[in-house]
N, C-alpha and C positions, 0 to 999 in steps of 0.2 A: 448549524450542524448539531447533531445530538451527541457527538463524541468530541471531547475537548483534549487538545494536546497540552499536557502538563509540563513536560520537559525531558531532557536527556540527563541521565545520572551516570556517574563514573565514566565519562567519555575518555577514550584512549586505553581503558583497562578491559581487555576482551572478556575476562572472567566475569565482570560485573556490568559492563556497558549495556544500557537499556534505554528505550523510549517508554515513557509513562503517559498513559491516556486515562481519561475517566468518562464514563457514560453519564451524560446529563439527563437523558431520558431513555426509556426502553427503545431498542432499535435492533437492526440486523448488522452484525459486525462485518459481514461480507460486502456491505455498502461502502467500505472504506479501504484505503491503501495509504501506506507511508512512502513518500518519495525522498530519496537522499539527494539533495541539491546543493550546489555551491552558491554561497552568498558573497557578493562583492562588498567593498568597503562602504558603499552607499546603501547597502541593505537590499540591493536588487538581486533577484534570483537568476542564475544562469541555467538555462534549460539543457545544456550539454552534459553528457556523462551521467545521466540520471539512473539510479538504481531504484527498484520498487519492491515493496512487500505488500501483496494484496491479501487481506485477512480472509479466512474461510467463512462461509455463510453459517452463522450461528446467532441465535437470539441472545441479546445481552440486556441486562436490567439497569435501570437508573442507579447511579452511585457505584457501579462495579468498576474496578480498575482493570485496565488492559496493559500488560507489560510485554514489550517486545525486546527480547535479548538479541544481541548481534551474534552471539556464539551458537554452537551446535547444541541441541537439546531436544527434549520431548515435550510437546505441548501438554499443559496440565491446568487444573483449576483448584484453587484453595479457598475454602469457605472462611469468611471473616465474620461470621455470625450466622444467624438463621437465614437471612435473605441476601446478604451482600457477599460477593466473591471477588477474588483476584484471578484473572485469567493470564496465563503465561504462554507466550509464543516465542519461537526461535527462528531467526533468519538463517541459521546454519552456515554462517560465514567463518572464515579462518583468521580474520584480523579485524581490529576495531575500525569503524567507519565514521564516527562522529568526532573527527579531529580537524584542526585547522579551520577552514572556511565552510565546512559541510554542516548542513542543518536539515532536520526533518520537516517535511511538508505533509500535513494531513489532507487527504483529498477524498471527497465524497464521490463514489463511483456508482451512482444510481442508474446509469444508462451507459451502454457501450456497444461497439460493433466489433465483430471478429472476422478475420479472413481465415477460412478453414485451411489447415496445414496442407491438404492435398492440392490446393490451388496456389500455393507459394512456389515460385520457380526461381531458379538462379539465372534465368535468361533475362536480358534487359527488356523492359516493358516496351512494347511497340505502340504506336499511336492507334487509338480506336478507329475502327472502320466507320463508314458513314451510315451503316444499317441502323434502323430504329432500335433493335435489340442491343447493339453495342452502346447506344447512348442512354439506355434506361439505367436509372440508379440501382445500386445493389440492394437486395432485400436485407434489412437489418436483422442481426442475430444476437442473441444474448441479452436482449433488453428485458428488464424486470417489469 
């Protein structure tokens, strides 16, 4: 990965709680998401109850810092010299999330599939019919 997870700072303090990342190489920030996951005593990650923050598509340069605050705020960029910046993002949550057994997981999101909202129903799924159209795989959407 071209983005490195540095750590969580001020966990439990909503006003200052943040995840810090650093770009190792030039990249597109929209290729990454942070998942909030629970870690058990053996270090295993529990996939239940995941929260996610997917960064917006934006070019980042090597050595830039990416700071994701838990609190509400307005995204911004601060120059740390002529070529290096710190980019600040806000999850807009009302309480701290990096407490207890919760840990951030950095995920590369270079490819994905999406189900259009119009096709989401509240009815239980019925088994597919035996017609060839029903057995065809869906057309991928949103791939880069």
